[in-house]
N, C-alpha and C positions, 0 to 999 in steps of 0.2 A: 612801511614803504610801499608805495603804489606800484604794483606789478605792471601797469600799463606805461610806466615812464621809461623811456630809453635813457640808460646811463652811459656816458662816455668816459672812458679811463685809458691810461696807459697800457699798452699790452705787456704781459709778463710772459716769461718761459712756459709757465703753465698753460697760457692760452695758445701756444703754437699749433697743437693737434687740431684744434677747433678752427683756427684762422686758416690752416691749410686745407681742411675739408671745404671751407666757404670759398677759399680762393680757387682751388682745383675745380669745385662745382660750378663756380661762377664762370670760369674758362669754358667748361664743357658745355654749358647751356648758352652763354652768351655769344660765344665765338663759333658755334656749330654753323657750318658753311662759310665761315669767314677765314678759317685757317685749316690746314689739313687735319682730316678726322684722325689720321694715324697719330698725329702729335697730340691731339686732346686725349685719344684713348690711352696713350702711353704716360700721361700725367700720373704721377703717384704721390698720394696724400702723405705717407710716411716720410718720403724723401724731401718733400716740400717742408713738412715740419721740421725735420732736422736741420735744413738750410736756415729756417727762420730762428731756430733756437741758437745755432752757430753765430748768425748775424748778431742776435741780441747779446751775446756773450762778449763780442768785440766791438760793438758800436761806439762811436765817439759822442753820440748824443745829438748830431747835427740832423739826423734823420729821426722823425717822430712816427711811432707806431701807435695806433689808437684802436681800441675795440668798443663796439657797441653792445651792451647788455640789455636784455629784455627779460623781465621775470627770473633774473639770475643767470640766463643762458647767454653766451656769446652768439650774436646774430649778424655782426658785421665788423669789417675791418678797413681801416683807412691808413696810408702812409704818406708823409710829405716830408719836404727838406729843400735844400738849395736846388735852384734850378740848374740843370746839367746841360751846358752848351758844349758837346763833345766831352772832353775830360776836364773842362773849366767849369766851376761853379760861379755863379753870378749872383748879383744881389736880389734877384727875384725868387721867389718860393716856386716850388713844383709840387702838385699832387701827383705822386707816383702811382698810386692805386687806390681804388675803393671798390669793395666787394661786399655784398649782402647775401644772406641765406636767401635762397630762391623762394622759400616759403614765406619770406618777410618782405617780398617786394611790395611797394606801395604802402608801407606801413610807418614811413617816416624815418626808417633806420638810416638810409643813405644820405637823406637830407641832414639828419642830425650830426652824422660823421663829417660831412662837408662843412657844415656851419662851424664845428668845433676846430677844423683844420684851418678854415679862413679866419676865425678868432685869433687862433695862436699865431699864425703867419702876420696878421696885422699887429698884434701885441709885440711880435719880434721886429717890427719895422719895416717889413717887406712892403714895397709899393704895388707889387703885381703877383698875381698866382697865375702860373701857366700849367697845362696839362696836354697829355697826347691822348688821343682817342681813336680807335679803328675808324677809318672813314665810313664804313659801311655798317657801323654799329648805331643805327638810328636811335634806338631807345636810350643808349647812353648820351648821345648827343643832345637829345631832347632835355634829359635830366640836367645836363650842364648848362643848356641854354637858359632853362627855366631858372637857374640859380645865378644868372647874369653873366655867364661866360660867352665869349663870342669867338668864332673862328677867325684867326688872324691872317689867314692866307698861306702860313707854313705847312708844307706837306712833305712827309717823309716815309719811305717804305721800311719795314724791318722784315727780315727773312726768317721763315719758319719752314724748316725741311725743303729748301730750295724755292720755295714760293714767297714772292714778294707780297706783303700785306701793308697796303697804305695806312698811314696815321696822319690825322690832321691835328694841328696844334690850336688850343684854345687859350684865351686870356681873360682875365678879370682884373681891373684896378681895384686896389684895397685902400679903404679909408685911412687917413693919416691917423695913427695911434694918439 
């Protein structure tokens, strides 16, 4: 097997510790100065991993968790499923999260995860994929724009420790399967 090849596969409970490291590390690096530092400092890898394991144990399969491996090491994670409009799921797909080990930025890991999520959502018959990104996260916004996503004008804040953090919604039409 070529060690330089990124392999995308479904996440398993055994991946939860590594995925939690990547997710928490992603928050702590990408969202520094965008969300309260006290929130970032309080993030706990072990608790995050336990939440992921509990979620995997009771999921109904509508949400898809994928990991990216490079040379046998998990280096990224993405999660997608039905678009959530409040408590209602729509016919569109939503990319809920995508995180890459900070040491692997620029290596194509995020691109590979996003392409596999897009492929799976297209195959499932979704017409669009939507996602939310922090308004001030310029790096992530450029990443999604390069992948064909466009801000559609929707903006909503979410609250972190009493601070409103604005998010913007991006959309991309998917080809007919």
